[in-house]
C-alpha positions as CSV (number, residue, x, y, z in Angstrom):
1,M,-37.3,-82.8,137.2
2,L,-40.6,-82.6,135.8
3,R,-43.2,-80.3,137.6
4,H,-46.2,-81.0,135.9
5,V,-47.7,-84.9,135.5
6,S,-47.6,-85.6,131.6
7,A,-47.6,-88.5,129.0
8,G,-44.1,-87.5,127.7
9,L,-44.5,-84.4,125.1
10,A,-47.4,-86.4,123.0
11,I,-50.1,-83.4,123.3
12,A,-53.7,-84.5,123.1
13,A,-56.5,-81.9,122.7
14,A,-58.3,-83.9,126.0
15,L,-54.9,-84.0,127.8
16,T,-55.6,-82.6,131.3
17,L,-52.6,-81.9,133.5
18,T,-53.0,-81.1,137.6
19,T,-49.9,-79.7,139.5
20,T,-49.5,-79.9,143.5
21,G,-52.4,-77.9,145.5
22,T,-54.5,-76.5,142.2
23,A,-57.3,-77.5,140.3
24,A,-57.5,-79.5,136.9
25,A,-56.5,-77.3,133.9
26,D,-59.6,-77.1,131.0
27,P,-57.8,-77.1,127.5
28,A,-60.6,-75.7,126.4
29,K,-60.8,-72.6,129.3
30,G,-57.0,-71.5,129.0
31,P,-53.6,-72.8,128.1
32,V,-51.9,-75.7,129.6
33,V,-48.4,-76.5,130.9
34,V,-47.2,-80.1,129.0
35,A,-44.1,-80.1,130.5
36,D,-41.8,-78.3,132.8
37,V,-38.6,-79.6,133.1
38,T,-35.1,-78.0,134.9
39,L,-32.0,-78.7,132.8
40,P,-28.8,-80.1,132.8
41,A,-26.1,-78.2,135.1
42,P,-22.3,-79.9,134.8
43,A,-19.3,-77.9,136.1
44,L,-17.9,-75.6,133.2
45,K,-14.8,-78.1,133.3
46,Q,-16.7,-81.2,132.8
47,V,-18.5,-79.5,129.1
48,Q,-15.2,-77.9,128.1
49,R,-12.0,-79.4,128.8
50,S,-9.9,-76.5,128.4
51,I,-11.3,-74.1,130.8
52,A,-8.6,-74.4,133.7
53,D,-10.2,-72.9,136.9
54,D,-14.7,-72.5,136.4
55,H,-14.5,-70.8,139.7
56,G,-17.1,-72.9,140.8
57,V,-19.8,-72.2,137.8
58,R,-22.3,-74.7,136.3
59,L,-23.5,-74.8,132.5
60,G,-26.4,-72.0,132.2
61,G,-27.7,-69.7,130.1
62,V,-29.1,-72.1,127.7
63,G,-32.4,-70.4,127.8
64,S,-31.3,-68.0,125.7
65,G,-32.1,-69.2,122.4
66,L,-34.5,-72.3,121.3
67,F,-35.6,-74.3,118.3
68,P,-37.4,-77.0,117.8
69,A,-34.0,-80.0,116.6
70,G,-36.7,-82.3,114.5
71,R,-37.2,-84.8,116.5
72,A,-40.1,-84.8,119.0
73,G,-39.1,-83.7,122.2
74,E,-36.0,-82.6,121.1
75,F,-34.3,-78.7,121.4
76,W,-31.4,-76.9,120.3
77,L,-30.4,-74.3,122.7
78,V,-27.6,-71.7,122.8
79,T,-25.9,-70.3,125.9
80,D,-24.7,-66.5,125.7
81,R,-21.3,-65.1,125.8
82,G,-20.8,-67.3,129.1
83,P,-20.4,-66.6,132.9
84,N,-20.1,-62.2,133.1
85,G,-21.2,-60.1,136.2
86,Q,-21.0,-56.1,136.7
87,P,-20.0,-55.5,140.1
88,T,-18.9,-51.9,141.3
89,V,-15.1,-51.6,141.9
90,D,-13.5,-48.6,143.3
91,G,-17.1,-46.5,142.4
92,E,-16.9,-47.8,138.8
93,K,-19.5,-50.6,137.4
94,R,-17.3,-53.1,135.7
95,R,-18.0,-56.2,132.6
96,T,-16.5,-59.0,134.3
97,F,-15.6,-62.6,133.1
98,P,-15.1,-65.2,135.3
99,V,-14.2,-67.3,132.9
100,P,-12.5,-65.7,130.2
101,E,-12.1,-68.8,128.1
102,F,-15.4,-70.4,128.1
103,A,-16.9,-70.5,124.0
104,P,-20.6,-70.1,123.5
105,A,-22.3,-73.3,122.9
106,I,-24.7,-75.0,121.0
107,V,-26.8,-77.1,123.3
108,R,-29.3,-80.2,122.0
109,V,-31.4,-81.8,124.8
110,A,-34.1,-84.2,124.7
111,L,-36.8,-84.4,127.1
112,A,-38.1,-88.0,128.5
113,G,-39.9,-89.7,131.1
114,G,-39.6,-86.6,133.1
115,T,-35.9,-85.4,132.5
116,A,-33.4,-83.6,130.2
117,K,-30.1,-85.1,128.8
118,I,-27.8,-83.0,126.7
119,K,-27.3,-84.9,124.0
120,Q,-24.8,-83.0,122.2
121,Y,-22.7,-79.8,123.5
122,M,-21.1,-78.0,120.5
123,P,-19.0,-74.9,121.6
124,I,-18.6,-72.4,118.9
125,V,-15.6,-71.8,116.7
126,G,-13.4,-70.0,114.4
127,A,-11.9,-70.3,111.4
128,S,-9.1,-72.4,112.8
129,G,-10.9,-74.6,115.1
130,K,-10.0,-72.0,118.0
131,P,-12.9,-71.3,120.4
132,V,-14.1,-68.1,119.5
133,T,-14.8,-67.1,123.4
134,G,-17.3,-64.2,124.5
135,L,-15.0,-61.9,125.1
136,S,-15.8,-58.0,124.1
137,N,-15.0,-57.3,120.5
138,Q,-13.8,-53.4,120.4
139,A,-12.3,-51.2,122.4
140,G,-15.0,-47.7,122.6
141,H,-17.8,-50.3,121.0
142,D,-17.7,-52.9,124.0
143,E,-17.3,-52.7,127.5
144,T,-13.9,-53.0,128.7
145,P,-13.7,-56.8,130.0
146,Y,-12.3,-57.8,133.7
147,T,-11.2,-60.7,135.4
148,W,-13.6,-62.2,138.0
149,D,-12.8,-59.9,141.0
150,G,-13.0,-56.5,138.1
151,R,-9.6,-55.5,139.2
152,T,-7.5,-56.9,136.1
153,V,-8.4,-55.7,132.3
154,L,-8.7,-59.0,130.2
155,P,-7.8,-58.8,126.3
156,Y,-10.3,-58.1,123.7
157,N,-11.4,-60.9,121.2
158,P,-12.7,-59.5,117.9
159,S,-14.2,-63.3,117.3
160,G,-15.8,-63.2,120.9
161,L,-19.5,-63.8,120.3
162,D,-22.8,-62.9,122.9
163,V,-24.8,-65.1,121.1
164,E,-28.6,-64.7,122.1
165,D,-30.9,-67.4,119.8
166,L,-30.9,-69.2,117.5
167,V,-32.2,-71.4,114.3
168,R,-31.2,-74.4,112.3
169,T,-31.7,-75.0,108.7
170,R,-32.5,-78.0,106.8
171,D,-29.2,-78.2,105.4
172,G,-27.8,-78.3,109.2
173,D,-26.7,-74.8,109.0
174,F,-27.4,-72.5,112.4
175,W,-27.8,-68.9,112.1
176,L,-27.8,-66.9,115.8
177,V,-27.7,-63.4,116.7
178,D,-25.1,-61.4,118.6
179,E,-25.3,-58.3,121.2
180,Y,-21.8,-57.0,120.2
181,G,-22.1,-56.0,116.8
182,P,-24.9,-56.3,116.9
183,S,-24.3,-59.2,114.5
184,L,-26.6,-62.1,112.7
185,V,-23.6,-65.2,112.3
186,R,-23.7,-68.4,110.1
187,V,-22.4,-71.3,112.0
188,S,-21.7,-74.9,110.2
189,P,-23.2,-78.5,111.5
190,D,-20.2,-79.1,113.4
191,G,-20.1,-75.4,115.3
192,R,-17.6,-73.7,113.1
193,V,-18.2,-69.5,112.2
194,L,-18.8,-69.3,108.4
195,E,-19.7,-65.7,108.6
196,R,-20.6,-62.5,110.6
197,H,-23.0,-59.8,109.1
198,V,-22.2,-56.5,111.5
199,P,-23.1,-53.3,110.7
200,A,-21.6,-51.0,107.6
201,G,-18.6,-49.0,109.2
202,L,-18.4,-50.9,112.1
203,G,-14.6,-51.7,110.8
204,L,-14.6,-55.0,113.3
205,T,-11.0,-56.6,111.6
206,G,-8.6,-59.6,113.2
207,A,-11.7,-62.3,113.7
208,D,-11.0,-66.0,112.9
209,Y,-13.7,-66.3,110.4
210,P,-15.1,-63.7,107.8
211,V,-16.9,-60.2,108.5
212,K,-19.2,-59.0,106.1
213,E,-20.7,-55.3,106.7
214,T,-24.3,-55.7,105.5
215,L,-26.6,-54.6,108.2
216,P,-28.0,-50.9,108.2
217,A,-24.9,-48.3,109.7
218,I,-27.5,-47.5,112.5
219,L,-27.9,-50.7,114.4
220,A,-24.1,-49.8,115.7
221,S,-25.8,-47.4,118.1
222,R,-27.4,-50.4,119.7
223,Q,-27.1,-50.1,123.9
224,Q,-24.6,-52.3,125.9
225,N,-25.5,-55.4,126.3
226,R,-29.1,-54.8,124.2
227,G,-27.9,-56.0,120.3
228,F,-29.9,-58.6,118.6
229,E,-31.5,-61.1,121.2
230,G,-34.5,-62.4,118.9
231,L,-34.4,-65.1,115.7
232,A,-36.7,-66.6,113.7
233,I,-37.0,-68.4,110.3
234,S,-39.3,-68.5,107.8
235,S,-41.1,-72.2,107.1
236,D,-39.8,-71.7,103.5
237,Q,-36.4,-70.9,104.8
238,R,-35.8,-68.1,102.7
239,T,-36.2,-65.0,105.9
240,L,-34.3,-64.6,109.0
241,Y,-36.4,-62.6,111.3
242,L,-34.0,-60.4,113.4
243,A,-35.0,-58.6,116.5
244,V,-33.0,-55.6,118.5
245,Q,-33.5,-56.1,122.0
246,S,-33.7,-52.5,123.0
247,P,-34.3,-49.0,122.0
248,L,-31.2,-47.5,119.9
249,A,-29.0,-45.2,121.7
250,N,-30.1,-42.7,118.7
251,P,-29.2,-40.2,119.0
252,D,-28.1,-40.7,122.5
253,K,-28.4,-43.0,126.2
254,K,-31.1,-40.6,127.4
255,A,-33.4,-41.3,124.3
256,A,-32.8,-45.4,124.5
257,K,-33.4,-45.2,128.1
258,K,-37.0,-43.8,127.8
259,S,-38.1,-44.8,123.9
260,R,-40.8,-47.7,123.1
261,F,-39.4,-48.3,120.0
262,G,-37.5,-51.1,118.8
263,R,-36.3,-52.8,115.3
264,I,-37.4,-56.1,113.4
265,L,-35.3,-57.0,110.4
266,T,-36.0,-59.2,107.8
267,F,-32.7,-60.7,105.9
268,D,-33.1,-63.1,102.6
269,L,-30.9,-65.9,102.9
270,R,-30.9,-66.2,99.5
271,G,-29.5,-62.7,98.5
272,G,-27.6,-62.4,101.8
273,K,-28.8,-58.9,102.9
274,V,-31.7,-57.1,105.0
275,T,-34.9,-56.7,103.4
276,G,-37.2,-54.9,106.0
277,E,-36.6,-53.2,108.9
278,Y,-39.8,-52.2,111.3
279,P,-40.8,-50.3,114.3
280,Y,-42.0,-52.2,117.2
281,R,-44.0,-50.4,120.0
282,F,-43.0,-51.8,123.8
283,E,-45.6,-52.2,126.4
284,D,-45.8,-49.4,128.7
285,V,-43.5,-50.6,131.5
286,T,-46.1,-48.8,134.4
287,T,-48.5,-51.3,133.7
288,F,-46.6,-54.2,132.1
289,D,-44.4,-54.1,135.7
290,P,-45.0,-51.6,138.0
291,K,-42.1,-53.5,140.3
292,V,-39.2,-51.3,137.9
293,N,-41.2,-48.2,139.0
294,G,-41.9,-47.1,136.0
295,D,-38.4,-47.5,134.6
296,Q,-39.0,-48.1,130.6
297,S,-35.8,-49.3,130.0
298,E,-36.3,-52.5,131.7
299,M,-38.7,-53.4,128.5
300,K,-37.1,-55.8,126.2
301,I,-37.3,-58.2,123.3
302,S,-36.0,-61.3,124.2
303,G,-37.1,-64.1,121.4
304,L,-38.9,-64.8,118.3
305,A,-40.6,-67.9,116.5
306,Y,-42.0,-68.0,113.3
307,A,-45.6,-68.2,113.4
308,G,-47.0,-68.0,109.8
309,P,-46.5,-65.5,106.6
310,D,-45.5,-62.0,107.9
311,R,-46.9,-63.4,111.4
312,L,-43.9,-63.8,114.8
313,L,-44.3,-64.3,118.1
314,V,-42.5,-61.8,120.3
315,D,-41.2,-62.5,124.0
316,E,-41.5,-59.1,125.6
317,R,-40.0,-59.0,128.8
318,T,-38.5,-57.1,132.0
319,D,-36.8,-59.7,134.3
320,N,-39.8,-60.0,136.6
321,V,-42.7,-60.3,133.8
322,A,-43.0,-61.8,130.5
323,R,-45.9,-62.0,128.0
324,V,-45.5,-63.6,124.6
325,Y,-47.2,-61.5,121.8
326,S,-48.1,-62.1,117.9
327,I,-47.5,-59.6,115.7
328,D,-48.7,-59.2,111.9
329,L,-45.7,-57.5,110.2
330,K,-47.7,-57.2,106.7
331,K,-49.0,-53.8,106.6
332,A,-46.0,-52.0,108.9
333,T,-44.1,-49.2,107.3
334,N,-40.7,-50.3,105.8
335,L,-38.3,-48.7,107.4
336,L,-35.2,-49.6,105.6
337,G,-33.1,-47.0,104.0
338,G,-35.2,-44.3,104.9
339,P,-35.1,-41.4,107.2
340,Y,-35.3,-43.6,110.3
341,D,-31.9,-45.4,109.2
342,D,-30.1,-41.8,109.0
343,A,-28.8,-40.7,112.4
344,K,-29.2,-37.2,111.1
345,T,-32.7,-37.5,111.5
346,S,-34.5,-35.5,114.4
347,P,-36.1,-36.4,115.9
348,S,-35.3,-40.0,115.5
349,L,-37.6,-43.1,115.6
350,E,-36.4,-43.4,119.4
351,E,-37.2,-40.3,120.3
352,L,-40.8,-40.3,119.3
353,T,-43.7,-40.4,121.5
354,G,-46.5,-41.2,118.8
355,A,-46.7,-43.4,115.9
356,S,-46.1,-40.0,114.1
357,G,-47.7,-41.7,110.6
358,L,-45.8,-45.2,110.8
359,R,-48.0,-47.9,110.6
360,L,-46.8,-50.1,113.5
361,P,-47.6,-54.1,113.5
362,V,-51.0,-55.5,115.0
363,K,-49.9,-57.0,117.8
364,S,-51.9,-59.4,120.3
365,L,-51.9,-61.0,123.2
366,V,-50.9,-64.5,123.0
367,L,-49.7,-66.2,126.6
368,E,-48.3,-64.4,130.3
369,P,-46.1,-67.3,131.1
370,N,-45.8,-66.0,134.9
371,A,-49.3,-66.2,135.4
372,L,-49.6,-69.5,134.1
373,V,-46.6,-70.9,135.7
374,P,-46.0,-68.5,138.8
375,S,-42.9,-70.0,139.8
376,L,-41.0,-69.4,136.5
377,P,-38.1,-66.8,136.4
378,G,-39.0,-63.5,134.4
379,K,-35.9,-63.6,132.5
380,I,-37.8,-66.0,129.8
381,E,-35.2,-65.8,126.9
382,G,-36.0,-68.8,124.5
383,L,-39.2,-68.9,122.6
384,A,-40.1,-71.8,120.0
385,V,-43.6,-72.5,118.2
386,L,-43.9,-76.7,118.1
387,D,-47.2,-76.4,116.1
388,P,-50.2,-74.5,115.7
389,H,-51.5,-75.3,119.1
390,T,-47.6,-75.4,120.8
391,I,-45.1,-73.3,122.1
392,A,-42.0,-73.9,124.2
393,L,-40.5,-71.5,126.3
394,A,-36.8,-71.2,128.3
395,N,-35.4,-69.1,131.0
396,D,-31.7,-67.8,131.1
397,N,-30.8,-68.2,134.5
398,D,-27.2,-66.2,133.6
399,F,-25.1,-69.1,134.8
400,G,-26.7,-69.3,138.8
401,L,-24.0,-66.1,138.7
402,G,-24.2,-64.1,142.0
403,D,-21.3,-63.7,144.3
404,F,-17.7,-64.2,144.6
405,G,-16.5,-65.4,147.7
406,P,-13.0,-64.7,149.1
407,D,-11.7,-67.9,147.3
408,G,-12.9,-66.9,144.2
409,R,-15.7,-69.5,144.2
410,L,-19.1,-68.6,142.7
411,V,-21.6,-69.0,145.2
412,D,-24.7,-69.7,142.8
413,S,-27.8,-67.8,142.8
414,G,-29.7,-71.1,142.5
415,V,-32.1,-70.2,139.7
416,P,-32.1,-73.2,137.4
417,N,-32.7,-73.1,133.8
418,R,-36.3,-74.3,132.6
419,L,-37.7,-75.4,129.8
420,V,-41.6,-75.4,129.6
421,V,-44.2,-76.7,126.9
422,V,-47.4,-74.9,127.2
423,R,-50.4,-76.5,124.9
424,L,-52.4,-72.6,123.8
425,A,-56.0,-72.2,124.6
426,H,-56.5,-71.0,120.9
427,A,-54.6,-72.5,117.7
428,L,-52.0,-69.4,116.7
429,G,-53.5,-67.3,114.2
430,A,-57.3,-68.3,114.8
431,R,-58.5,-65.3,116.4
């Protein structure tokens, strides 16, 4: 379904679009929606034949990451770990996996004629060719996995991935970020994990692929379900940029819930190592999203995109509101190997209430997607730059997960996955 009239994805400066009940948008005065497409949602058993029972769950979560696929109108997307919930059972919140055999997948879609078609669906597999699944890796470090009803404990899987963003290199390899470790993962053009970079000292063993402890140890203190969430690659293909979704639980969860300081890292692809770590200050939630009643922990980074040397676009959001900011890392303080990488430092980065001598990235607002498209879900996680004037956004619909009936079948939430292309009012870097 195409919600806005457009001439495909060709973008011209004079393009004027209308949507029912509104006046025509003027590109000279503000951003313009070029395309707004609902993505296909086949049954999980249709896309992954090894699934015995999909409990009525359809393909979703594909807006967890977004990257241009090379051809106009085509995109790479990635699912997260798959359908999962957190019901309260016997007074305890439990992480459930209704379809535990589901494998996170890389998906290529093409937009044409007002619709989106799946051109390629590639489940991620280990060295043996077996699907990695999205199950938790380690007892004590990750949440205990349960069946759909929260009653039966599932086995941990050290190969499991909760991937949240992706890029593709010119040689065809994919790089993805994961929430569990958190980790950085290289995947071959046919979907096989080639290596996984995790924090020093994590001690992840038994995975069906090589694991390398190359990331700062402090990252292992990520909050549950708040690991790496954003990923970008420089135009020269030498540097990856990785964003932790939320402040680290450093020294504890209490500090994380109140903190406004996150971390963005740079990773050198030739050397295979982290080269930079920069502070990122989240917006004050009280003005960003008044609906969450001052809960600063609702603020997250859910996407990155490369916008030029040392410059990134950042998707900062709650579950209700998303905004795209431009940041410049050029003069920001590099924390790598310094006191804020030491768990003994007090106050920690996450406990700071002010900049405390840190040079923060220069930050400016680029777009308010929910103001431009009020019907767009707030949980926008995919972000891509198509050209200096045009960006694309996608939402994560959590596989439509709502409640399960007594028969174990999903009562779908009805929230679709959508992909929106926007022509900006100003070229990136022009202001």
